[in-house]
N, C-alpha and C positions, 0 to 999 in steps of 0.2 A: 234172521228175517227169512221167511219163506215166501217165494213167488211161484204161483201156479199159472202156467200158460196153457190155454186150451185152444186147440185147432178145431173149429166146427166142421170144416170140410173133411178132415182126416179122422175126426172123432177121437183125437188123441190129446192127452194132457201131459204136461212136463213140469216137474217141480224143481225150482232153483233155490238153493240155500245160500244166503249171504251172511258171512260172519262179520264181526265188527271191522276187521281190517279190510275185507273186501268192500264193505259198505263205504268206508272212508275213501278208498281208492276209486270207487265208482263215482262218488261225489266230486272228487278232484278232476276226473276225466270229464264229467259233465260240465264243470265250471270252465275248464280249459276249452272245451268245445264251444261254450257260450261266448267266451272271449274272442275266439277266432271268428265266430259268426258276426259278432259286433264289429270287429275290425274290418271284416269284409264288407259289411253294410256301410260303414263310415267311408271306406274307400270308394265304394261304388256309388253311394248316394251323394255324399257331400263333395268329394273331390271331382267326381264325374259331373255332378250337377253344377258345381262352381265353374268348371271349364266350359261346359256347354250352355251355361246361362239359364238353368232352370229357374223359374220365377221365385218359388218359395225358398229353395236352397240358396240361390244366389243372394237373395235379400238377407238371409241369416248369415251367410259368409261375409258379406259386406259390413254388416253390423258388427260382427266379431272383429274383423280387421280394422274397422274405423275406431273401435274402442281401444284396440291395441296401439294404433298409431297415435291416438290422443294421449294415452298414458306415456308413450315414448316421447312425444313432443313436449308434454308438460314437464317430464323429467329433464329433458334437454334444456328447456327454457329456464328452469330453476338453476341448473348448473351454469348457464350462460350469465344469468343475473349475478350469481356469486363471483364468477370470473370477472365480470365487468366491475364489480365493487372492488375486488382485489387490484384490478388494473388501475382504477382511479387512485387507490392508495399508493401504488407504485409510481404513478405519475406525480403525485404530490411530493413523495420522497425524492424523486428525480429533480424536481424544481428546487428543493432545498439543497440538494447536492450541487446543482448548477450554481446557485447563489454562493455557496461555500467555495466552489472552485474559482469563481470570479474574485472573491476576496483573497484567496491564497495565491492566485496568479499574480496579483499586484505585489505580494511579498516576494514572489519568485522572479519578478521581472518579465513575465510572459504576457503577451497580449492575447486575451481569449478570443479576439476576433480573427486571429490568425488561423484558428481551427474553426471551420464553418459549423455553426450550430443550427439547429432547427428554428424556423421562424416562430415568432411569438403568436400565441393563440388566445382567444377569449370570446366573451359574448354572454348573452343572457341565458340562464339555465332554464330550459323548457323540458319538463318531465312528461311522462305518459307513454313513452315508447322504449322498448328494450332494444339493446344492440343485437344486430343480426350476426351470424357467424362470420360473414365477409367483413363487416365493420370491425368486429373484434380482432380478426386476423390482421387487418390493415393497421389498427391501432397498436397491436403488439409489434408489428414490423417497424413502425415509426419509433416505438419505445426502444426496440433493439438497436436501431440506428443511432438514436440519441445516446444510448448507453455506450456504444462503441466510441462515439465522439468524446464523451466525458472521460472514458478510459485513456484515450490518446492524450487529452489535455492533462490529466493527472500524471501520466507517465512523463510528459515533458516537464511539468512542474517538479516532479520528484527528482528528475535528473538535474534541473537547475538548482534546486535547494541543496541537493547532495554536493554539487560542484561548489556552491557557496560555502557549505560547511567545511569541505576539504580545504578550500582556499583560506578560510578563516583560521583553521587549525595550523596552516603552514605559514601564516603571517605573524611576525613577532609583536603581538599586542598584549601579551601576558606580562604583568609586573614581575621582573626577575627576582625581586625581594619583596616578600609579602609585607604590606604595610610600610615599605621603605620610604624614607624621606629623602628627597633629592638634595644632594649636597653641592654638586657642581654641574652646571648644564653644558650643553654642546656649544662650542664657539670659541672665539678668541678670549684669552684671559692672561693674567700674570701667573707664570709657572710657580708653584709653591716651593720648588727646590732651588731654582737658580734666579728667580725674580725677574725673568725676561718675559716678553709677550710671546705667547705660543697658542697654537690651535688645540683646544681640547676636543678630541675626536669622539667623545662618547658622553655618557652620564655617569656620575658617581653617586652611589647609594651607601652612605655610612651606616654601619651595623656592627653588632657585637661579633667577635670571632666565633665561628661555628654556626652562624645563622645560615639556613638553607638558601642556596642559589637555585632558582627555578628556571627551567627552559621557557623562553618567551613564546616558543611555538614548536611544533613537531618537526623532526628532521633527522639528519644523520650526522654523527660526530665525525668531522674531517680532520680536526687537529686536537691533540691533547699532549701538551708539552710544557716545559719550563722555559720562559722567555726572560732575557735580562731586564726588560722594561715591564712586561706584563706579569711576570712571575708565573705562578701556576695558571695556565690559560687553557680554555676550551673554546673551540670554534664549531658551530653547528650550521650545516648547509640545509636550507629549507626549500631548495629548488628555486627556479625562476631567477637565478643569479643573485639570490638573497642569502646572506650569511650573518649570523650574530656571533659576537665574541664576548667572553666572560673572563675577566682578568683579576689577578691578585688573590686568587683563592688559597685558602689554607689546606684544603683537602679536596680531591677530585674523585667523584664516584662513577665516572664513565670513562670509556676508552675509545680510541679511534675505531670507527666502523660500527659503533652501537647505534641502534635505532631508538630514538627517544620520542616521547609524546609531550604535548603541551602541558606545562605545569609540573613536569617531573623534576625531582631533585637531582641535579647534576654535579654540584660542588658545594663547598661551604665558604663563607666569607673569611678573608684573611688579610694579610698585609705584605704578601710576598712581592718581590720585584721592586720597581721604582714607585714607592708608596710612602706616604707620611703617617698612615694609620689604617686600621681595619676598615675596609670598604669594598664594594663591588664596582669595578669599572666595566660598563656595559656599552657595547658598540653595535651598530648596524651598518652593513656594507652592501651596496648594490653594484654588482659588476666590479667589485674591488674598490669602490669609492665610498668614503665615509658619508653617512647620512645622519641627520639629527634623530636619535631614537625616540625623542619625546613626541615627534609627529606620529610615529606608529603607535605608541602607547595611548596617545590621546585619540587618534582615529579609531582605535579598537573599541573605545568606550562610546563613541558617538555615531560612527558610520558603519555601514555593512562592509563585508569583506571585499565586495567589488570595488568600493571606493578606495580601500586601502591598496588593492592591486593597481588601481589607476594611479595612485600616488607613487607607486614603485616605478611605473612607466614614466611618470613625469621626472622622477629622480634620475632616470637614465639619460634623459635629455639634457638636464643641467647638472654638471658635475662640479661640486665644490673642490677646492684645492686640497691635496693630501698633505698630511704632516708626517714627518719622519718618526718611526717608532721611538718611543722614549719620552715624548712630550705628552704626558697623560695628566 
């Protein structure tokens, strides 16, 4: 491209030759200059006009800002409506959780009124207005407070239920012989060996030799020995001054100091010691005093562990007479 520039005053002419590269570079420089001019005009006209309140420019700026604010407000409102809907769903689930907690608290023996709950609410549903941000924040704060209260209640109930479970596992309510038939009950009877009246200090469960003897509750083996009257004998301490005794075993599977769990096989039925035939002689002692084991086995089927523990306390108050070892 050839450009000829003529100066009328000096009567001179000048020719400029632009190649393709120079032409592109010139166009780029012109575009850049145009952009700088436009930016300068925007800054000077719109910003200066908006600050100083020029009539036309001010109106245009207000229109643009109002439209931006309306879009932002509409977006915020839509999000608030979604959050309000989710909040309603959370409140409904919290009400279900609260109802469930009241039912479970009855099983755990906890009075839900001991933990102050939020007051009941209700009324006619009137629509047509969305929640404001302040109302949404207040509702969320109330829900958070209610959640903390429910967590406290559930923690207390978990502790109570766990305590009941532990007590139940440590109270001898498990049948020591699976499907065993009671042969001789606790109390006074005619001794089968000498024919005299004697106190039978436990329960007899006749069974075939080798039948598994099961721990009536979890505990620690405190005695494993051969006794002239009891034969092969195992004693298990369940804590709370409660001990169970298993006698006349043919074979013992545990030793002193072993930790055992409820229903664990600890021995096998036999006829060792002072016995007329294969059977298990099962005793329960509270503070070293013989108790009727049938009360514990029956209570375990009908009453919660707390009632059984209460029965142990009652047994401590009234102590039946003890019989000398050998009258079984």
